C-alpha positions in Angstrom: 105.0 78.1 97.7 108.5 76.6 98.0 108.8 72.8 98.3 112.1 71.1 98.9 113.0 68.0 96.9 115.1 66.6 99.9 112.1 67.1 102.3 109.8 65.3 99.9 112.1 62.2 99.8 111.7 61.9 103.6 108.0 61.2 103.2 107.8 59.2 99.9 110.3 56.8 98.4 110.7 57.8 94.8 113.2 57.4 92.1 111.9 60.4 90.1 114.4 63.1 89.4 113.5 66.7 90.3 112.7 67.4 86.6 110.4 64.4 86.4 108.7 65.3 89.6 108.1 68.8 88.2 106.1 67.3 85.3 104.2 64.9 87.6 103.2 67.7 90.0 102.1 70.0 87.2 100.0 67.2 85.6 98.3 66.5 88.9 97.3 70.1 89.4 100.2 71.4 91.5 101.7 73.6 88.8 105.4 74.0 89.1 106.3 77.5 88.0 110.0 77.1 88.6 112.7 74.5 89.6 115.8 75.9 91.1 119.0 74.3 92.4 119.6 76.2 95.6 122.4 76.5 98.1 121.5 76.6 101.8 123.4 79.9 101.8 123.6 82.0 98.7 127.1 81.9 97.2 127.8 78.6 99.1 130.2 80.5 101.5 133.0 80.2 98.9 136.2 81.8 100.2 134.9 81.6 103.8 136.9 79.5 106.2 137.4 78.7 109.9 140.2 80.7 111.5 141.9 81.1 114.8 142.6 84.6 116.4 146.2 84.5 117.3 146.5 88.1 118.6 144.1 90.9 119.4 145.2 94.4 120.3 143.3 97.8 120.4 143.5 99.9 117.2 145.8 102.9 117.8 143.4 105.3 116.0 140.0 104.1 116.9 138.5 103.3 120.3 136.0 100.6 119.1 138.3 98.7 116.8 140.8 95.9 117.3 143.6 94.7 115.2 143.9 91.0 115.0 146.1 88.4 113.4 144.2 85.3 112.3 145.4 81.9 111.2 143.2 80.9 108.2 145.1 77.7 107.3 147.4 79.4 104.8 151.2 79.7 105.1 151.0 83.1 106.8 148.4 84.5 109.2 146.4 87.6 108.0 145.8 90.9 109.7 142.2 91.9 110.1 140.7 95.0 111.7 137.6 93.9 113.6 134.9 96.1 115.2 133.1 93.3 117.2 133.1 93.8 121.0 133.5 90.1 121.7 136.6 89.3 119.6 139.6 87.9 121.6 142.8 86.0 121.1 142.4 82.2 121.1 138.9 82.2 119.5 137.9 80.0 116.6 136.0 82.2 114.2 134.5 82.4 110.7 136.7 84.4 108.3 135.7 85.8 104.9 139.0 86.0 102.9 139.8 88.7 100.4 138.0 88.0 97.1 135.0 86.2 98.7 131.4 87.5 98.4 128.9 87.6 101.2 125.1 88.1 100.9 123.9 89.6 104.2 121.1 91.0 102.0 120.3 88.7 99.0 119.9 91.6 96.6 123.1 93.4 97.7 126.2 91.3 97.5 129.2 92.4 99.5 132.7 91.6 98.2 135.6 91.4 100.6 138.5 93.6 99.5 141.9 94.5 101.0 141.4 97.8 102.7 143.0 100.3 105.1 140.9 101.1 108.1 142.1 104.2 110.0 145.5 103.7 108.6 145.8 100.0 109.4 145.7 97.4 106.6 143.0 94.8 106.8 142.8 91.6 104.7 139.5 90.0 105.3 136.6 90.0 107.7 135.7 88.1 110.9 132.0 87.4 110.5 128.8 87.4 112.5 125.9 85.0 111.9 123.8 87.3 109.8 126.7 88.3 107.6 127.1 84.8 106.2 123.4 84.1 106.1 123.0 81.2 108.7 121.4 83.2 111.5 120.1 86.6 112.5 122.5 87.6 115.3 124.7 90.7 114.8 125.6 91.3 118.4 129.1 90.1 117.7 131.2 87.7 115.7 130.5 83.9 115.8 132.7 82.2 118.3 133.0 78.5 117.4 133.9 75.4 119.4 137.6 75.2 120.2 137.8 71.9 118.4 137.0 73.5 115.0 139.8 72.9 112.6 141.6 75.9 111.2 141.4 76.3 107.5 138.2 74.2 107.1 135.8 75.6 104.5 132.9 77.1 106.3 130.4 75.3 104.0 131.9 72.0 105.2 132.0 73.0 108.8 128.3 74.0 108.8 127.3 71.0 106.7 125.7 73.2 104.0 124.0 71.1 101.4 122.5 72.0 98.0 118.9 71.1 97.2 116.3 71.5 94.5 113.3 73.7 95.3 110.0 73.6 93.4 108.1 76.9 93.2 104.5 75.8 93.1 101.7 78.1 92.0 99.1 76.8 94.5 95.5 77.4 93.7 93.3 78.6 96.6 91.4 75.4 97.0 94.5 73.2 97.6 95.1 74.0 101.2 96.0 70.4 101.8 99.2 71.0 99.8 100.4 73.8 102.0 102.8 71.3 103.6 105.3 68.9 102.2 103.2 66.0 103.3 100.3 67.2 101.1 102.5 67.4 98.1 103.9 63.9 98.9 100.4 62.5 98.9 99.9 63.5 95.3 103.2 61.9 94.3 102.2 58.7 96.1 98.8 58.7 94.4 100.3 59.3 90.9 103.0 56.6 91.5 100.7 53.9 92.7 98.3 54.5 89.7 100.9 54.9 86.9 103.9 52.9 88.0 104.6 49.2 88.8 106.7 50.4 91.7 104.2 50.9 94.6 105.0 53.4 97.4 103.3 54.8 100.4 103.2 58.0 102.5 105.7 58.0 105.4 104.3 60.2 108.2 106.6 61.2 111.0 106.8 58.6 113.8 105.5 60.1 117.1 105.4 56.9 119.2 108.2 58.2 121.4 106.0 61.0 122.7 105.3 60.8 126.4 104.6 63.1 129.4 107.5 62.7 131.8 105.9 64.6 134.6 102.9 66.8 135.6 105.2 69.6 136.7 103.2 72.3 134.8 99.6 71.4 134.4 97.8 74.2 132.5 94.0 74.3 132.2 92.5 75.2 128.9 89.1 76.9 128.4 87.6 77.5 124.9 84.7 80.0 125.2 83.9 80.0 121.4 84.0 76.5 120.0 82.6 77.7 116.7 85.6 79.9 116.1 87.9 77.2 117.7 86.5 73.8 117.1 89.7 72.0 118.4 92.5 73.2 120.6 95.4 71.2 121.9 98.2 72.2 124.2 101.1 70.8 126.2 103.9 72.2 128.4 107.6 71.4 127.8 110.0 72.3 130.6 113.8 72.8 131.3 114.6 74.0 127.8 117.8 75.5 126.5 117.2 78.0 123.8 120.1 77.9 121.3 120.8 77.8 117.6 119.2 74.9 115.7 121.2 71.9 114.5 122.7 72.2 111.0 120.2 69.9 109.3 117.3 72.0 110.6 118.9 75.2 109.6 119.6 73.8 106.1 116.0 72.6 105.7 114.6 76.0 106.5 117.2 77.9 104.4 116.3 75.7 101.4 112.7 77.0 101.4 113.7 80.6 102.1 113.2 80.8 105.8 115.8 82.3 108.2 116.7 80.2 111.2 116.1 82.0 114.6 116.4 79.5 117.5 115.7 75.8 118.0 112.2 76.1 119.4 110.9 78.7 116.8 112.7 76.8 114.0 111.0 73.5 115.0 107.5 75.1 114.9 108.2 76.5 111.5 109.6 73.2 110.3 106.6 71.2 111.4 104.2 73.8 109.8 105.9 73.5 106.5 106.1 69.7 106.9 102.5 68.9 107.9 100.7 72.1 107.0 99.6 72.8 110.6 100.6 76.1 112.2 102.0 75.9 115.8 102.7 78.5 118.4 105.0 78.4 121.4 104.3 80.7 124.4 106.8 81.4 127.2 105.3 79.7 130.2 106.3 82.5 132.6 103.4 84.5 131.1 100.8 81.8 131.9 99.9 81.2 135.6 97.3 78.5 135.6 95.2 78.5 132.5 94.9 79.4 128.8 91.5 80.9 127.7 90.5 81.1 124.0 87.9 83.9 123.6 86.8 86.8 121.5 88.4 90.2 122.2 86.7 93.1 123.7 86.1 95.8 121.1 88.6 98.7 121.4 91.2 96.7 123.4 94.8 97.5 122.5 97.3 94.7 121.7 100.9 95.0 120.6 102.0 92.3 118.2 105.5 90.9 117.5 106.2 93.6 115.0 105.9 96.2 117.8 102.7 97.6 116.3 99.9 98.5 118.7 96.6 97.3 117.2 93.0 98.0 118.1 91.0 94.8 118.4 87.5 94.2 117.3 84.8 92.0 118.9 85.3 89.5 116.0 89.0 88.9 116.8 89.7 85.5 118.5 92.4 85.8 121.1 94.6 83.4 123.1 94.8 84.8 126.7 96.2 83.7 130.0 92.8 84.5 131.6 93.6 88.1 132.2 95.8 89.4 129.4 95.9 88.8 125.6 98.9 86.8 124.5 98.2 86.2 120.8 95.8 87.0 117.9 94.7 83.4 117.4 95.9 81.9 114.1 97.4 85.2 112.9 100.1 86.9 115.0 101.7 86.5 118.4 102.1 89.2 121.0 105.3 91.1 121.7 105.8 89.8 125.2 104.5 86.2 125.0 107.0 84.6 122.6 110.1 82.6 123.1 113.4 84.4 123.7 116.9 83.4 124.8 115.8 83.4 128.5 112.9 81.1 128.0 113.1 77.8 129.9 109.5 76.5 129.8 106.9 76.8 127.1 103.3 76.1 126.4 103.0 74.6 122.9 99.7 75.2 121.0 98.2 73.3 118.1 94.7 74.3 117.0 92.0 74.1 114.4 90.5 77.6 114.0 87.5 78.5 111.8 88.7 79.8 108.4 86.2 82.6 108.2 87.1 84.0 111.6 90.8 84.0 110.8 90.2 85.6 107.4 88.2 88.4 108.9 90.8 89.1 111.5 93.7 89.0 109.2 92.1 91.4 106.7 90.9 93.7 109.5 94.5 94.1 110.8 96.1 94.0 107.3 98.2 91.0 108.3 99.2 88.0 106.2 101.3 85.5 108.0 102.3 81.9 107.2 99.8 80.8 109.9 96.9 82.9 108.8 97.5 81.9 105.1 96.9 78.3 106.1 94.1 78.8 108.5 92.2 81.0 106.1 92.2 78.2 103.5 91.5 75.4 106.0 93.8 73.0 107.9 93.2 69.4 108.7 91.6 69.0 112.1 92.9 65.4 112.2 96.5 66.5 111.8 96.5 68.7 115.0 97.6 65.9 117.4 100.3 64.6 115.1 101.8 68.1 114.6 101.8 68.8 118.3 103.5 65.5 119.2 106.0 65.8 116.3 107.1 69.3 117.5 107.2 68.3 121.1 109.5 65.3 120.3 111.9 67.5 118.3 111.9 70.2 120.9 112.8 67.7 123.6 115.5 66.3 121.4 117.2 69.5 120.3 116.4 71.9 123.2 116.9 69.4 126.0 113.4 69.6 127.5 110.8 67.2 128.7 107.0 67.1 128.3 105.6 68.3 131.7 101.9 67.6 131.4 99.4 65.3 129.7 98.2 66.9 126.5 95.0 68.9 126.6 92.6 68.3 123.8 89.4 70.5 123.7 87.4 68.9 120.9 83.7 69.0 121.8 82.3 68.1 118.4 84.4 65.9 116.2 84.7 66.9 112.6 83.8 63.9 110.5 84.8 62.9 107.0 82.2 64.1 104.4 80.2 61.6 102.4 79.6 62.1 98.7 77.5 60.2 96.2 79.3 59.2 93.0 78.2 57.9 89.6 80.7 56.1 87.4 78.9 56.8 84.2 78.4 60.4 85.0 82.1 60.7 85.7 83.0 59.5 82.2 80.3 61.6 80.6 81.5 64.8 82.2 85.1 64.0 81.5 84.4 62.9 77.9 86.4 59.7 78.7 85.9 56.0 79.1 87.9 55.2 82.3 87.2 51.7 83.5 85.4 51.4 86.8 88.3 49.4 88.3 90.8 52.2 87.4 88.5 54.8 89.0 88.3 52.8 92.2 92.1 52.4 92.1 92.5 56.2 91.8 90.0 56.8 94.6 91.9 54.5 96.9 95.2 56.2 96.0 93.6 59.5 97.0 92.6 58.2 100.4 88.9 58.5 99.3 87.2 55.6 101.0 84.5 53.6 99.2 81.8 53.0 101.7 79.3 51.4 99.3 80.0 50.2 95.8 77.3 49.3 93.4 77.4 48.5 89.7 77.0 52.1 88.5 77.5 54.2 91.7 79.3 54.5 95.0 79.1 56.2 98.3 82.4 57.8 99.1 84.0 59.2 102.3 86.3 62.2 101.8 89.4 62.7 104.0 89.2 65.8 106.3 92.3 67.4 104.8 90.4 67.9 101.5 88.1 70.7 102.5 87.6 71.6 98.9 86.0 68.2 97.9 82.4 68.5 98.7 80.4 67.2 95.7 80.5 64.7 92.9 82.0 67.1 90.4 85.0 67.7 92.8 85.6 63.9 93.0 85.5 63.7 89.2 88.1 66.4 89.0 90.3 64.5 91.5 90.0 61.3 89.4 90.9 63.2 86.2 93.9 64.9 87.6 95.5 61.7 88.8 94.3 59.7 85.7 95.9 62.5 83.7 94.2 65.0 81.4 96.7 64.2 78.8 95.5 60.6 78.8 92.0 61.5 77.8 91.7 60.7 74.1 90.2 63.0 71.6 87.0 61.3 70.1 87.1 60.4 66.4 83.6 61.7 65.9 82.1 64.9 67.3 78.4 65.3 67.8 77.3 68.9 67.3 73.8 70.3 67.5 72.9 72.4 64.5 69.5 73.4 65.7 68.4 76.9 64.8 68.3 79.7 67.4 65.5 82.2 67.0 67.3 84.9 68.9 70.9 86.0 68.6 72.8 85.2 71.7 73.7 88.0 74.1 77.4 87.2 73.6 77.1 87.5 69.8 75.4 90.9 70.1 78.0 92.1 72.6 80.8 91.0 70.3 79.1 92.8 67.4 79.0 96.1 69.3 82.5 95.6 70.7 83.8 95.1 67.2 81.9 98.1 66.0 83.5 100.2 68.7 87.0 98.9 68.1 86.5 99.8 64.4 85.8 103.3 65.5 89.1 103.6 67.4 87.8 102.5 70.8 89.8 100.4 73.3 88.0 98.0 75.6 88.8 98.1 79.3 88.0 95.8 82.2 87.7 97.4 85.6 87.2 95.9 89.0 83.6 95.3 90.1 84.6 96.2 93.6 84.5 99.9 94.4 84.9 102.3 97.4 81.9 103.3 99.5 83.7 106.7 100.0 83.0 107.5 96.3 79.3 107.0 96.8 79.4 109.1 99.9 81.3 112.0 98.3 79.9 112.0 94.7 76.7 110.1 94.8 74.6 113.3 95.0 70.9 112.3 94.9 71.6 109.5 92.3 73.5 106.9 94.3 72.6 106.0 97.8 74.8 104.6 100.6 71.8 102.5 101.6 71.9 100.8 98.2 75.6 99.7 98.6 76.2 96.0 98.4 78.9 95.7 101.1 81.7 93.2 101.2 81.9 91.1 104.3 85.7 90.8 104.1 87.0 93.7 102.1 90.6 93.6 100.9 90.8 97.4 101.7 88.7 100.4 102.3 89.0 101.2 98.6 87.4 97.9 97.6 84.6 97.5 100.2 81.4 97.6 98.1 80.2 96.4 94.7 80.1 99.3 92.3 76.8 101.1 91.7 78.0 102.9 88.6 80.6 102.3 85.9 81.6 106.0 86.0 84.1 106.1 88.9 86.4 103.3 87.6 86.1 104.7 84.1 87.4 108.1 85.3 90.2 106.4 87.1 91.2 104.8 83.8 91.0 108.1 82.0 93.3 109.8 84.6 95.7 106.8 84.5 96.1 107.2 80.8 96.3 111.0 80.9 99.1 110.8 83.5 101.0 108.7 80.9 100.7 111.3 78.2 97.8 109.5 76.5 95.2 112.3 76.3 93.1 111.3 73.3 91.0 108.6 74.7 88.1 106.4 73.3 87.3 103.7 75.9 84.4 101.3 76.5 83.5 98.7 79.0 80.9 96.0 79.3 80.3 95.3 83.0 77.7 94.9 85.8 76.6 97.3 88.5 75.0 96.1 91.8 72.4 97.7 94.1 70.5 96.6 97.2 66.8 97.4 97.6 65.6 96.5 101.1 66.4 92.8 101.2 66.6 92.2 97.5 69.7 92.7 95.3 69.8 93.9 91.7 72.5 93.1 89.2 72.4 95.1 85.9 74.7 94.9 82.9 75.9 98.2 81.4 77.8 99.5 78.5 79.9 102.6 79.3 81.7 104.8 76.8 84.3 107.4 77.5 85.6 110.1 75.1 88.2 112.7 75.8 90.8 114.7 73.9 91.0 115.3 70.2 88.9 113.7 67.5 92.0 112.4 65.7 95.7 112.4 66.0 97.5 115.6 65.2 98.5 115.8 61.5 99.4 118.5 59.1 96.3 118.1 57.0 93.7 117.8 59.8 92.1 120.3 62.2 93.0 120.0 65.8 89.4 119.6 66.9 88.4 118.1 70.2 85.6 115.5 70.7 82.2 116.8 71.8 78.9 115.7 73.1 77.8 115.1 69.5 80.8 113.0 68.8 79.7 110.5 71.5 76.1 110.8 70.5 77.0 109.8 67.0 78.7 106.6 68.3 75.6 105.8 70.5 73.4 106.2 67.4 75.6 103.9 65.4 75.3 101.2 68.2 71.5 101.5 68.3 71.3 101.4 64.5 73.4 98.2 64.5 70.9 96.7 66.9 67.9 97.9 64.9 66.7 100.3 67.6 67.6 103.8 66.5 64.3 104.6 64.8 62.5 104.2 68.2 64.8 106.4 70.3 63.6 109.7 71.8 65.6 112.0 74.2 64.7 114.0 77.3 66.7 116.3 79.5 68.5 115.0 82.5 66.8 115.3 85.9 69.0 113.6 88.6 72.3 112.6 87.1 76.0 112.3 87.9 76.7 114.4 84.7 77.0 118.2 84.5 74.5 118.1 81.6 73.3 115.8 78.9 70.3 113.8 77.8 68.6 110.6 78.7 67.7 108.1 76.0 64.1 106.6 75.9 62.7 103.7 73.9 59.0 102.8 74.2 58.9 104.8 77.5 61.8 102.9 78.9 65.0 104.6 79.8 68.0 102.9 78.2 70.8 105.2 79.3 72.3 108.7 79.5 74.8 110.7 77.5 76.6 113.7 79.0 79.8 115.1 80.4 81.3 114.9 83.8 81.3 117.6 86.5 84.3 119.7 87.4 84.1 118.3 90.9 84.4 114.7 89.7 87.2 115.6 87.2 89.2 117.3 90.0 88.6 114.4 92.5 89.9 111.8 90.0 92.7 113.9 88.6 91.2 114.2 85.1 92.7 117.2 83.3 90.2 117.7 80.4 86.5 117.3 79.5 85.2 113.7 79.5 82.1 112.8 77.6 80.4 109.6 78.9 77.5 107.4 77.7 76.1 105.1 80.3 73.8 102.5 78.6 71.6 99.9 80.2 72.7 96.9 78.2 70.1 94.5 79.7 67.3 96.9 78.7 68.7 97.4 75.2 68.9 93.6 74.6 65.4 93.1 75.9 64.1 95.8 73.5 66.1 94.3 70.7 64.4 91.0 71.2 61.0 92.6 70.7 61.8 94.5 67.5 62.1 92.3 64.5 64.2 93.6 61.6 62.1 94.0 58.4 63.7 93.9 55.0 62.3 95.7 51.9 63.3 96.4 48.4 65.1 99.7 47.6 62.6 102.4 46.7 62.1 103.3 43.0 60.7 106.7 43.7 62.5 110.0 44.6 62.6 111.6 48.0 61.4 115.2 48.4 63.0 117.6 50.8 61.5 120.7 52.4 63.2 123.1 54.9 61.9 125.3 57.7 63.9 128.2 59.3 62.3 128.5 62.7 62.5 131.1 65.4 62.2 129.3 68.7 62.3 129.9 72.5 65.7 128.8 73.8 64.4 126.0 76.0 62.8 124.2 73.0 64.8 121.1 71.9 65.2 119.5 68.5 63.7 116.3 70.0 60.4 118.2 70.6 60.4 119.4 66.9 61.1 115.9 65.7 58.4 114.3 67.8 55.8 116.8 66.6 56.7 116.2 63.0 56.4 112.5 63.3 53.0 112.9 65.0 51.8 114.5 61.9 52.9 111.7 59.6 54.8 108.5 60.1 54.2 106.9 56.7 56.0 109.1 54.2 58.0 111.4 56.5 61.3 109.5 56.5 63.7 111.8 58.2 63.9 115.1 60.2 67.3 116.7 60.5 68.7 119.7 62.2 71.3 121.3 59.9 71.9 124.8 61.3 71.7 126.6 64.7 72.1 130.3 65.3 72.1 132.3 68.5 73.1 135.9 68.6 72.3 139.5 69.3 70.5 139.8 65.9 67.7 137.7 67.3 65.2 138.8 70.0 66.2 138.1 73.6 65.5 134.5 74.7 65.3 133.2 71.1 67.3 131.0 68.8 67.1 129.9 65.2 67.0 126.3 63.9 67.2 125.3 60.3 65.4 121.9 60.0 65.0 119.7 56.9 62.1 117.2 56.3 62.5 114.3 53.9 59.4 112.7 52.4 59.2 109.5 50.2 56.4 107.3 49.1 57.9 103.9 48.2 55.0 103.0 45.9 54.4 106.2 43.9 55.9 109.6 43.2 54.8 112.3 45.6 53.0 115.4 44.3 53.7 118.9 45.6 50.2 119.4 46.9 50.6 116.2 49.1 53.9 117.4 50.5 52.6 121.0 51.0 49.7 119.7 53.0 52.0 117.8 55.3 54.3 120.7 55.7 51.3 123.0 56.6 50.3 120.4 59.3 53.8 120.4 60.8 53.9 124.2 60.7 50.6 124.5 62.5 51.7 122.1 65.2 55.0 123.9 65.7 53.3 127.3 66.0 50.6 126.1 68.4 52.5 123.8 70.6 56.1 125.2 70.6 55.4 128.9 69.9 57.6 128.6 66.8 57.7 131.3 64.0 58.8 130.8 60.4 61.5 133.1 59.4 
């Protein structure tokens, strides 16, 4: 947000320089991201002067051009070819001399050069408003008052002044600082707490406001007082719409706004001054009353940007009883605004419900200065001041008069909130020792009223413009930002608890696995928890259900309208994003949460997702160009479970319902902890993925829970030798290694230490439907050396189980 130094000095008397104010504002929570000395018009109109058209004749070679001679205050007049239809001899005009630079578009400077136009020499340009940046009109050149002095620099004639502008990175909670008055409040509070020189906030004086007549009495009806708790309006008649005075133009230009006309400029000025949006309606579109009501679903409404929009039943509208005139708090209608022919207006000042405005703005994809403020919350007590302030300025600079008594629909007054506050708790939370008297001084400076003040606590009344201060912690934050975080001393002694934790923290274990993965060449990614419901609809198959979507009430877009049910979709987006940038060898991981709805309950589950694609290692002269596979990823998952002490308990089963083309599910103690597999061609095509992607989707919550149950046991290294025996097995193709491993461990768990598959063969030399596995079995007794008879007996038991239960044959 842009804040003008000159504006601020209208509301608070301060001797601080712009640089000093930058530091003060940043220290008090209004972070100044930049300070810029600005000119009201870029370039300062250097080389642009006031001229007088001495002669004007048609161009011999062009129907729409005129050749003029113009006195610009130099020794000799200059010849200028001009295409404006309204140029004529005797006019006082604005002339850009050769060598000057104009900025009709701030990013595209236009340098004036000597030129030949259709064979006639031209030395300069007679300018329109928009060409010199002080207005929008391009219908013709600017024709000035006849008393304008020839040769006067245009910057002097238009009273252009330089200013300092603060670029403030406003946090969403500080809606009170969306006007210069709000920023000035913080300067006043800081000054009165930290300086001997006391100051105060100078609000605009509206004592001159009065209704001169009842010429245009307009009735106001508010049908939905929840969406519009307060609505004020007044009519102003006999206006003359014309350019704004120089001071107003300069004020708006300094904060990056383009002047339009006196009425519109005043409403914009007051909004940026007080933080309260205003809207002026042409009175000719209102017969007897203004009605504030919800729209009818499906109604069409054309806004000021000439876009026809379909309204929803949640949209709050300002109507004339029959027709819609404005989307309340968001955007005006094409035909209801102020134009050059307007003579009477209805001026609106209102307090609209923030949620209602936010829904409407998001629904229509609109983000206006007004909606930006209403969405964050405006001050209901500032409405009357803003309306009267604007009405006084309009009457002064547009020649009108207030022609009705103000209407104020305010059925239920919004009161200041009360908050209980404890002085000791404030210091404890802040780690400080701020005296009670200083805290009370700060509260007073912040306009926080102390209703009751006891020895250790107080009852406070919060001003209505601080919609974000609702609890004691918020008040403590207010005290600290004015007291100054830099003023809180670091204690000389730190008290740290060294109590033993029985369980490793979740964060510690997550960091352990993250470091493991990084050491294996993985990169961590962080994707959005918001996802698209269309993905669930298109790719959910029988795994994800639309009924389980956790829907957003106010989605930013259709692509971010639900909480994600799976980590897969965003992960594939990341893979495609990298592949499109010639990064095809990918090892990615993400810790994150998924969200699902079950009837009226909601489930939040933390996951660990791994994505592998491309080659195993970078291409080098001494390495093979081998791609990653299912087993590459399985090895990583095994390493993770080993690090957590869980690998000995894992079994695998085939996938049933899954988003993968194929793969396995991982089971520990009959509990599913995740899946490993590879993505379908349909998914790859939809997300623009150009090669196979292997994915592990692990239930991190379940893994941590199981890890807490299994204690790590330590033992001495065995002094005995291990014995290995092998089987070459002929098996039916559907039989899995996991089934072989499970049967073997069912025979013996004490001395059978490892079962390993070391060779697989499938070919035409085997009977149809068969495959060959070579499996090794490692035995070891940690107390004594094994004898052959003992191992032979166990191998015979394993063989018997394999033959009877898996129809295996020894080869």
